[in-house]
C-alpha positions, 0 to 999 in steps of 0.5 A: 627062142635061141639064146646065142652065145660064143663060148669063152676063149681058153680052157674049160673052167674046172675045179681041182676037186670035181665031185657031185658031193663037193662041199660035204664034210667027212663024218665024224663022231658026235657026242650024245646030248645030256639027259634032260637037255633040249636038242638043238633045232634042226638047221633049215633046209636050203631051198631047192635048185636044179641038180647038175644033171638037170642043168646038163639036160636043160643046156643040152636041149639047145635054147642056148646054142653051143660051140663045137670044137673039132680037130684042126685041118691037116697041116695047120700049125697050132703055134702060127696065128691066123693069116686073117684075123677077121675070118669066121670061126672054122675058116680062117681060125683053123691056123693058130688053134689046137681045135676048130671052133664052130658055132652050132645049133644042137638039139636032143631026141626024145631019149636025151641023145645029142643031135647037131643041126647043120646047114648044107654047104655051110663051113661046119657041114664041109668040115664034118664031111671032110673029117669023116671021109679022111683016114686020120680018125675012125670017128670024128672026135669033138667037144660040145661046149655050152655056156648058160645065158641068164636073163638081164645084165646083172647075173653071171652064167649059172652052169656050163656043159662040156660033152666029149664024144664023136660026131657020126653021120645020120643016113639020109633015110633017117633024117626026117624021122630023127628031125621028128623026134627032136621036134617032139622035145623042142619044136624048132622051125629049122627042123622042117628044113632037114633033108633039104637045106639042113642035115642032122648029125649025131654026137655019140657021148663019151663024157658029160661034165657040167660046171655049176656053183658047187663044182665041176660034176661028171655025170653018169649016162643014166643020171643024164638021160633020166634028168628032165630039162627045166620047163621054164628055161626056154622062156625065162627072159619072158617070164622075168619080164612078166614078174617085173611088169605085173608082179613088181609090187608083190616082189618088192613086198616079198623082198622087204619081208624076207630081209632083216628089218635093218637091211630091208630099210636100206634096200634100193634095187630089186631085180629077178635074175633067174627062174627055174622050176624050183623058184626065182633068184632075186638080186637085191642092192642093200646100201652099197652091197648086193645080196641074192635071195632065193624065192622058192616055189611051194612045189616044183613047176612041171610046165609053164602053165602051172607058173601063174599058180606058183607065183601067186602062191608065192606072192599071195596074189588075190588072182589065185593064178588066174590072171593073164600073163604077158607074151614072151619076150625076145 
């Protein structure tokens, strides 16, 4: 299942101060407690969530299709609007933009290398071949933009991936071998057409940035390749539908037990708006406002097969994780 999205117009969302440790206050001198004083209890740890590197690898897998930005065609005026406002991206959209925007199906190989799966004879293939054969660039500069698409209609995107680098051709003799390595990560049916109606290009990475709720994070190469994509993201829509259909009563019971009594009595609507290896995000309407609760799993889920057990531990279901799970949606 591929969640298609069009990247928003304009520049990438950024923060003035982008750092992986954003929000961490500077250290300061602390006073020693008086003899015999009872130490204050330690603050509870925040529920675990995906790290910026894990979000980057998850979006790089290609469940959500991205947008590839390429240099505009020679002679295109960046200040002139397109002569054909209804023309698709990459064709009539060349004029009037600093870059050309092309929807693209991206993938990764087993080592985290980024690949682009392109239709032979399509607009993107023609443009890549044109730029690669020209003498303006030694290599084809590009930016891959991928925006998270959360399940349902009530949630906002949780992350955005931006990869700057160069698109390089893959030799005909390596096309099928590279398709096999990509299929080992995500068995996409379109990879069977590589070598006939589709072609792979490689995106050599110069810069990886991911935007999350905590800021904009510049990732090191080792940090990006060492992270693992989320095992639940590809079927997140189906998982949310299953929880809503099969575990609805247990979910509502968990919400009522988690909220303070005075707020629990005013709760009106409950919706799961996200699932990852560490837990679920549950949006609750309380009176005229909403609050986001984090339902953390007892331990990270390593594979989708472990999800039933994790849910039943969370909700104390009598099935013990052995109950059937509905088929994926979408």
